[in-house]
C-alpha positions in Angstrom: -5.5 33.1 -13.7 -7.6 32.7 -10.7 -9.0 29.2 -11.4 -7.9 26.6 -8.7 -10.0 23.7 -8.9 -10.4 21.2 -11.5 -12.4 18.3 -12.3 -11.4 15.8 -14.7 -13.5 12.5 -15.7 -11.4 9.7 -16.8 -10.9 6.2 -18.4 -8.0 3.9 -18.5 -6.7 0.7 -18.6 -5.3 -1.4 -15.7 -2.4 -3.8 -15.2 -2.5 -6.2 -12.2 1.4 -7.8 -12.1 2.6 -10.2 -9.4 5.3 -13.1 -10.0 2.8 -15.6 -10.6 -0.3 -13.4 -11.8 -0.4 -11.2 -15.1 -4.0 -9.4 -15.0 -5.6 -6.3 -17.4 -8.7 -5.3 -17.2 -11.0 -4.0 -20.3 -11.7 -0.7 -19.2 -11.6 1.6 -15.8 -13.1 4.7 -14.8 -13.6 7.4 -12.4 -13.2 11.5 -11.3 -9.9 13.1 -9.9 -10.5 16.5 -8.1 -7.6 18.4 -7.8 -6.8 21.7 -5.6 -3.9 24.2 -7.2 -2.1 25.1 -3.7 0.4 27.2 -6.1 0.8 27.3 -9.9 3.3 24.6 -10.0 1.9 22.5 -7.3 -1.7 21.0 -6.9 -3.0 18.2 -4.5 -5.6 15.5 -6.3 -8.0 13.0 -4.9 -9.1 10.4 -6.8 -11.6 7.7 -7.1 -11.4 4.7 -9.8 -13.4 1.7 -10.4 -11.6 -1.4 -12.9 -14.4 -5.1 -13.4 -11.6 -7.6 -15.0 -12.5 -11.4 -15.6 -9.4 -14.4 -15.2 -9.6 -17.6 -15.8 -7.5 -19.5 -13.1 -5.0 -21.9 -14.7 -2.1 -22.2 -11.8 -1.0 -25.7 -12.4 1.2 -25.1 -8.8 -2.4 -24.9 -7.4 -2.6 -29.0 -8.7 0.1 -30.5 -6.3 -1.6 -28.1 -3.0 -3.3 -31.0 -0.2 -6.3 -29.0 1.5 -8.0 -30.6 4.4 -6.9 -34.4 3.6 -7.6 -34.2 0.2 -5.9 -32.9 -3.1 -8.3 -30.3 -5.8 -6.8 -31.7 -9.1 -7.5 -29.1 -11.4 -6.9 -31.9 -14.5 -9.2 -34.5 -12.1 -12.6 -35.9 -14.0 -14.5 -34.6 -11.6 -13.6 -31.3 -11.5 -13.6 -30.6 -15.2 -17.0 -32.4 -15.5 -17.9 -29.2 -13.5 -15.8 -26.6 -13.8 -14.0 -27.3 -16.7 -10.6 -26.7 -16.8 -10.1 -23.7 -14.4 -12.6 -21.4 -13.5 -13.7 -18.2 -14.2 -12.9 -15.5 -11.8 -14.6 -12.0 -11.7 -12.2 -9.3 -10.1 -13.1 -5.6 -9.3 -11.4 -2.8 -7.5 -12.6 0.6 -6.3 -9.5 2.8 -5.3 -9.2 6.4 -3.4 -5.9 8.0 -4.4 -3.9 10.9 -2.3 -1.6 12.9 -4.5 0.9 15.8 -4.8 1.8 17.1 -8.6 4.2 19.1 -9.5 3.7 20.7 -13.1 7.5 21.3 -14.8 5.4 24.3 -17.0 3.5 26.7 -16.1 3.3 29.3 -18.7 2.3 27.0 -21.5 -0.6 24.8 -22.8 1.1 21.8 -22.3 2.3 21.2 -18.8 3.9 17.9 -17.8 3.7 16.8 -14.4 5.2 14.4 -11.7 2.9 13.0 -8.6 3.1 11.1 -5.7 1.2 9.9 -3.0 -1.0 7.0 -1.5 -4.2 5.0 -2.1 -6.9 2.8 -0.3 -7.9 -0.1 -2.6 -11.1 -2.4 -1.7 -11.3 -5.1 -3.8 -13.7 -8.3 -4.6 -12.9 -11.8 -6.1 -15.3 -14.2 -6.2 -15.9 -17.4 -9.2 -18.4 -16.7 -11.9 -20.2 -19.8 -11.9 -21.5 -19.6 -8.1 -23.7 -23.4 -8.3 -22.9 -25.6 -5.0 -21.1 -28.7 -5.6 -20.5 -31.7 -3.2 -17.0 -33.7 -3.7 -16.2 -36.5 -1.5 -12.4 -37.4 -1.1 -12.2 -40.8 1.4 -14.0 -39.6 4.4 -13.7 -36.0 3.8 -16.4 -34.0 2.4 -15.5 -30.7 0.0 -17.8 -27.9 -0.6 -17.9 -26.1 -3.8 -19.9 -22.5 -4.3 -20.3 -19.5 -3.1 -16.8 -18.6 -3.1 -16.2 -14.8 -2.8 -13.6 -13.0 -1.2 -13.2 -8.9 -0.5 -10.2 -7.4 1.3 -8.5 -3.5 1.5 -5.5 -2.5 1.7 -3.0 0.6 1.3 -0.6 1.1 -1.8 1.9 3.6 -2.5 2.0 5.3 -6.3 4.2 7.6 -8.0 2.3 9.1 -11.5 3.8 11.0 -14.5 1.4 13.0 -17.0 0.7 15.7 -19.3 -1.6 18.3 -19.2 -3.0 20.3 -22.7 -5.0 22.9 -22.4 -7.5 24.0 -25.1 -8.5 27.2 -23.2 -8.3 28.7 -19.0 -11.1 26.4 -19.0 -10.6 23.3 -20.7 -8.2 20.2 -21.1 -7.2 17.2 -21.4 -5.3 14.9 -19.3 -3.0 11.8 -19.9 -1.4 9.9 -17.1 0.3 6.7 -16.1 0.4 5.7 -12.6 2.4 3.0 -11.1 1.3 1.7 -7.5 2.4 -0.8 -5.6 0.1 -3.0 -3.1 1.8 -2.6 0.3 0.3 -6.3 1.2 -1.8 -5.7 4.9 -5.4 -6.7 4.0 -7.6 -5.2 6.2 -11.6 -5.7 6.1 -11.7 -9.0 5.1 -15.1 -10.9 4.0 -15.4 -14.8 3.0 -18.2 -16.1 1.0 -17.6 -19.6 1.9 -15.4 -21.4 4.6 -11.6 -22.6 3.4 -11.4 -25.3 5.9 -14.1 -27.1 3.5 -13.6 -25.1 0.4 -10.3 -25.6 -1.9 -11.1 -22.9 -4.0 -12.5 -20.3 -1.7 -8.7 -20.6 -0.3 -7.6 -20.2 -3.7 -9.3 -16.9 -3.9 -8.0 -15.7 -0.5 -4.3 -17.1 -2.1 -5.1 -14.3 -5.2 -6.4 -12.1 -3.4 -3.1 -12.3 -0.8 -1.1 -11.7 -3.9 -3.0 -9.4 -5.7 -2.3 -7.0 -2.2 1.3 -6.7 -2.5 0.9 -6.5 -6.9 2.4 -3.9 -8.9 -1.1 -1.7 -10.9 0.2 0.3 -13.7 -2.9 2.3 -15.3 -3.2 4.5 -18.1 -5.7 7.2 -18.0 -7.0 9.6 -20.4 -9.8 12.6 -19.1 -11.2 15.8 -19.8 -10.0 18.4 -17.4 -13.0 21.1 -16.5 -11.0 24.2 -14.2 -13.2 26.6 -12.1 
């Protein structure tokens, strides 16, 4: 066949795992464009977006002391204002470049493996952004407007299969595992972590996510040109 370009809109689920966090998105979506450089080898560029909600209940944070005050999550003041753990909103945009090797050629079922790199842009913020002030001794803490955005690179491997209904249309199922390389770039903060312990908490979580394992399962409809 002379059809060498594939376009695959896809939906799936993203899971983020580290020793201390374990998040799963409700859904993710994106699109991949692939060029077949030979019957067995393709080069794919993919874009994906995922969003998820998290409740921060990490007991380890209770023992941290920031700027001479301790923001205990079990304190009456904190619970009255924010509840037992604040709700987090996390979103991620991802751009991948991946080489794919197809294990079969003359078949309607074409399993493949892939290897590549990615670029992630993520945003993490608390759902409730209203300002609250907290006095501890002579130090004033300022809660509210916490947000943190950052970028980082990933390395990835993938395995999947393409089922061709015809020369033009097929179904693609793919599992992808990627690893954050932990070097954050282009950071942007919504509040000053020197005076806001929850802003510092966001930055800690974001740093951990930048070195996390990301597993994605995508199902897509492939159209070949």
